[in-house]
Structures are given as C-alpha cells and as structure tokens.
C-alpha positions, 0 to 999 in steps of 0.5 A: 255524204247521203243519209240512208234512204227509206229502202236502206232503212227498210233493209235493216229493220226487215232483216232483224224483224224477219229473224225475230218473228221466226225465232221461236219456231226455228227448225220446226219441221212438223208444221202442225207442231208450230200450231200446237205449241204457239198457235197462229203466230202474228207477232213476237213470242218467247221460245219454249222447251222442249223443242220437238224437232231439236237435233242439238243433242246430236251436235258436239263441239269441243274447243281445241283451246281457249282460242276456240271456246265459243260456246262458253256456258251454253256448252252444257246444253249441247247433247241434251234432247229437246233443247230449244236452239234459242231457249234463252232469247226473249220475245223479239230478240234476235238469233246470233247471225242477226246480231252479227249482221247488226254488229257489221252495220255498226262497225261500218258506221263507227269506222266510216267505211268497211274494213274486213280486218276490223270486222274480223277483230270484232267478230273474234272479240264478240264470239270469244267473250262470255255473255256477249250473247246468250243464244244456245245454238252456234252455227257450223260455220262459226264452229269451223271458223274457230276450229281453224283459228284455234289451230293457228290459222290466220283470221282471214283464212278461217272461213269454211266451205259452208253451204247454208243460207245463214252465210248471207247474214252480212249481205243486207248490212253491206248494201244498206250501209255502203253507197257504192257502184254495183261493181264495187259493192259486188266485190265488197260483198264477196269479200265479206261473205267469204270471210265465213263462207267459202262456198260457191253456192253461198257466194253466188247467192250473196251476189244475187241478193246484193244485186236485187237489194241494190236494184231496189235501192236504186228505185227498181220494183222488187218483183222486177228486180228478182225477175231480172237478177234472180239468174239461175235461182228464180224463174218467173214463168215457173213461179207464176204457175205456183201462185194458186198453191199454198206456200207449204205445197210449193216449198215441199214440192219444189224446194225444201225447208232445210238450210242448204243454200240450193233450196233455201235461197230460191224459195226465199226469192219466190216468197219475196217475189210473191209477197213483194207488196205485203211484208207482213204476209210474207214474213208470217208465211215464212215463219209458219213454213218452219225449217230454217225460217230464221235465216230465210226470214232475215233475207226475206225481211231485207228484200221486203223491207227494201221494197216497202221501207220501215213504214211498211213494217207493222208498228208493234214489230218495230217497237217490240224488237229487242234491238229497237234502240240499237238499230234506231241509234244506228240509223238516226243521223247515219250517213252511209259511205258514199265514196264512189260515183254512182252509175246505172249498172 
C-alpha cells in the first residue's frame, strides 16, 4: 500500500481549483463581457445574474416520474432568461461535475477500490436527493441518463452518446486514486466514463487524458507526455507555431470555446502543453477564454496539477476552495489501491 504521491495529490487539487476559478464566467462567449462583469480574474469570485450569454431559457427538462426528478427546486429557473448556470454557488465552490469527481474519489477511498455498481448507486442517491447540491445547471448527459432510468432501464445501461468534454470528469479521480498498471487502468477508466458517456470521441479522449496523467504520475514531464500520448488530438509541430499568438486567437482560429469534445479536448491539451510549468498562468488563461471553461479547467487543472503538485498551486486557491476540508480529509493518510504490480508500459 502506497500513499498518494505529489502528482496524484496535484491532480485532485488541480481538478477542483480549475473548475472553481472558471465557474463565475462559465459559458461566457463574449470575452469583453467577462472583463465588464468581473474585471481581470485572479481568484475565486461569486457568479452574478444576469448572465449575458445564458441559454438556459432554451433548455427544458420534464421528469417522467420520481425516478427522473433531478432538478428539484432548481426547475423553477429553467426557461428563464438571463439566469446564471451556477447562480447559487459561492466563490470557490465547485460545479456539479466537479462535485461528482470528488464523490468518485471519496467512493474509491471508502470502498478500498473501484466498483462501478457502487458509483452508480452513489450517483443515483446524490442526483435524486433534494439539496444534495445547489447548482442550477444539470448537464445533458445527466438528464439523458435519468430519462433512461425513469423508463426502467438498468443503471449500467443508462449512459448516453453524449459528446461533451464534461464526460471526462471522472478520469483524474480514477488515475489519482488507483495505482494500477496502464492496461488495467485503461480498462477501468473506459468502464467508468462509459457509465455516463457512451460516445466514441469522449472515450478516446478519456484514454488519452488518463495516459498523460499516468505518465506524469510515473515521472514523465507533462510536455513530453502530451507530445508522446496526445495521438490525434495534439501536434507539437503545429502547437509550436502558435506560441507567438494569443490564446484567444489560437482558440478561435484552430479550435472552439464550445463544449464539444472534438474542439474542447484538443485546446485543453494545447493549454496544458503551453503552460506545463505555470499552473497559475494556464488556469487563468483558460478562465478568461470563456466558453466551457469549467470542464476544460477541470482537465487542465488535473494535468497541470499532476505536473507541479499541490505546492505549485497558489495558497489562496487552496485555502479558498470550498471543498478544501473534504479534499484534505480525502488525501491525508490516504492509501491508493495498489493491487497491481507496476509495469513501465
């Protein structure tokens, strides 16, 4: 049994920090509106209503029965213009998917290993319990999952073909909490991600992200890990030509600020590669880029956190995180599941 190393600890802190920093400006697509509403962001802030780019008013979800009721008292804000997706969160608080990532890590610790059926039961209890969280927005993947569950589908078959970067929320907790050989970890990550996202692009991205995190955990520098394992998602040759351009220009000309995995994951790898030694700079750049910066922030934070460890994260971001106590309790004295003999490949 081994304690978590600095890389694993950094993954967990980085995941939550990256999400919480971006939360107030999540899904802002007018970057000048970020500066107008919040100024130059350097730390945690509380979200403001109205949200100028909110399209929550176009979203609807009507549960078929109690088995599908996941909006609870937040349903009153759906269909209303200008509502901030995370209006009731405090500065430093995490969005729903980041809360689920922490829940998964806690489950692995408490159960002394990963069990998909136990995660599904915790996920079910969490989503169906009023007040378990107070995030207004619930992603499409969760709505589709509980639509299937409400129709009587078995839990392990409720995952949808959802192609958004939010589907990677469980990758870092799996890599951080399970000390496995790469082949075994690869299978477990695919199993976990497919519980909510049965989408080829999301599953391929999850494998790449897990491989990069695992390689960094094994001692490989982050930039080299991305270059070696980025596969079809990253080209160091192309990325090197973009370094003299602003991050906004790179995103707008080569990727997209939207949530779709085919654009969101490659730009996250680019930012992780560019800011491999500068977690603060990378997470603030991601925050100011807007779009689906919370989910990009989770993945970027995990990779940068793995590279620099908790010591590389600014102290105020550690102390100001609302999940500070929960994550500290998770990590202190934690022994990850070292059930497999380690191998170099």
